N, C-alpha and C positions, 0 to 999 in steps of 0.2 A: 363852340366848336373847339377854340382853342386849350379846353380845361378835360377835352375828352379822353380818357383813362388816367387823368391824375387827379390826387385827392384835393376834395376843397371841403372850407368850413360851410358853416349854415350861412354864413352871411354873404357868401360869394351863391351857393346857390338861391337865396333867397331874391340876392342884386338876381340873377338871371330870371328869375322865373317872374320877378315883377317887371322887367322891362322884356320879356317874351308873351305870355300866357297873360298876366296881369294886364297890361297895357294892351292890350286887345281887347278885351272886356270891360277895361273902364272908359276906354274910346267910346263903343257901343251903347253900352250904359249911359256913357255922360249926354251921347248925343242925345236918346229918348228923353232925358229929362229937359237939357235945353230945349230940344224943340216941345217939350212939354211946358213949357214956363215955369221952372222952378227957378225958385232962387238962390243966389248965391249962396247961402248957407245949407242949402237942401243941396246943391248941386257938390259941395264938402262932404255931405254926410253920404251921399250916394258912390263919388269917389272910390273915399273910404269901403265903403260895402263890395265894390266890385272889384279893388283891391284883393282883399281878403277872400273874393268865390274866386278870382284868378289864382292866386296861391294854392288854397283848398284843390281846385279843379288838375293843378299840378300835381301837386301831391297825391290824389288820387291816382293819378295817371302814370305816378309812380309806382304805386302800391298792384298796381291793375298789370303794370309788366312784370311783377313776379308772381302776383298770385292768379291771373286767369289764361284763359288757354286762347290762341290763333284762332281756335272756330269760332269763340265764344268775343272776343275784343277785334279781332278783323285786321289784325298785324301782329309781326313776331313779337312773342313773348323774351325777357329775359337778353334783350338786344343792348341793352344800355350799358355803354362800359363805363361809366361814368359815374361822380360822386354823386347821389340823391337821399331825398328824407330817408326812402327805407334803407340806405346804407349805413344812413348817418344814425339813426333811432332805433331801427328794427320795425315790424308793419305794425305792431302795436301800437307804439309813440306815433307813427305817422298817422296811423286811424284817427287816434285819439287828437291830431294838429288839425286835420281834415275837418273833423267835429268842432273843433272851439272855433276855427274860422269861420266855418260856413254859420254854426252858430251865433256869431258877431256880427256878419252881413247880414242876418236876419233880423237879429235886434236893433242896427242901425237902420233896416230900409221902416220897420214895424214906427221907430220913432218918429218918421214923418206924415204920421197920423193919414194914409192911404193905403187904405185896404187894399192889397193886390195880389190876391192873393194865386195868379198866375206868374206873377214872379217870387214870390215865397215857392211855388211847387217847382219851378225852374230852377230856384237855387238850389233845392235839396235831390232834385233830379240830376244837374250835372255834376253835385262832388256827390253824390250816393250811387254810381253810375258802378256796373260791373259789367259794361264793354264798351 
């Protein structure tokens, strides 16, 4: 909120996204992992994957704010007056970052040797959404 309308570095944007969207997703995913009996090592992996998912989700939200329509995404577009990945990198590089982060998240989750197609589908739906 303090930075609304002010230029920000990528590091500051990452800090905000990690402590906003990523933190919420991390808490949700880690709670499931803990309740499911994950080891401490598995919880660390899940935490890193969830962080990537949260960042990818928020960057995709930035992209949709520029490319989407209010009718499709259900909220006003071009409403952000703050620095985002799109304003720093452009849509193409921001999209590449979404793919990189989501691919890393899926790779981390696949490394757990627990086949959870629902979770992989959820990651792809969250970060690949158009609304």
